[in-house]
Phi, psi and omega in degrees: 000139179287147175286151181231159177270113178285147176294156175297147179278015180200170179289158180303326184266008187293336185260003178294150004273004187286317173230122189281157185298319182296320176299316180297319179300312182288317183298312181281309189282339180249300185294305181296319180300321180293322177299318180296312180300314183289327176295313180301321178292322184288331183260357182302127179080007179248174180294338181289347183299332183247017180259158174286158179296328178296315181291326175298314180298320183295338179238035189295335183296341181272355185250159178296164182300330179297325177287318179299311183293313185278327174294316175298318179300320180290312180298311185299315182289324177300317178292321182299311181300320182286347180268001183246151180208154175260358185268114183300333184293333181252006176253178176104290182202151178284166177225176173064217186298323179295315178300317179297320180292322178295316179296319179296323184277325190238356177097321178195164177294320179297321179292322174301312181301319179297314182290322178295315179299320178298321178298322177286320183287328184268358174289111181286130181074218186268145177167202187219152167253145187225145161247124184224163165266115182232118181063032179083000181234161176284141180217145175253137178207175171223155180228154178275154173053237180248024174290162178207166184295341177293334188290143181289355177259000184290143177293318174247108183267137179181189178259115183295135175252323183212132178231143176241120180282117177247022166295147180299330181294344180282342188214351194292326180301322185263319187254353185052234183271009184271067181302324182301324179288322177296315180297320178295320181292330181307322183295341179282348185232014178287132178269089184292337175297316180293319179296319179297323179293321177296319180297318181298324181273346183267342184295000000 
């Protein structure tokens, strides 16, 4: 079955002023849509045609770069949209088991935010910052381009819980070269409920 582009779970302007509507329109409707189209073309007639995107990522080293780039782009963006929210009640900070795990791994929620932000800020060029479950523990990492921790080529392998897109197309219309402001604004729209559910199923 061909992969499809799911609609956003909120309106394009739902994340303003932190992420603007025009960026969301282009990011979802152009960039993510292109990854889906190109992924379907790249896997046509191969064994990957009937695999889940997760399983494709886990064995990405066996596929051509077109599958790696576009498969990663589809997986990463799908997780990214679901990790964002306009509802203040589910944004701000995690609770429960996820909060406890973050404190155990990083010392405090603020220290986690600092290290996660550093992963995004120090990624040269295009890529992602990640919070993952790796080896049964929480880990922060970054990947280039559209790679992710699920991939068998990742330096830090794990199950992604939260990803931050630091490609320029994710923020340049609104923030231009001010990536630091975009990363800071990201914390206002994180859907910690969604991240907590991923953590519960990844443990």
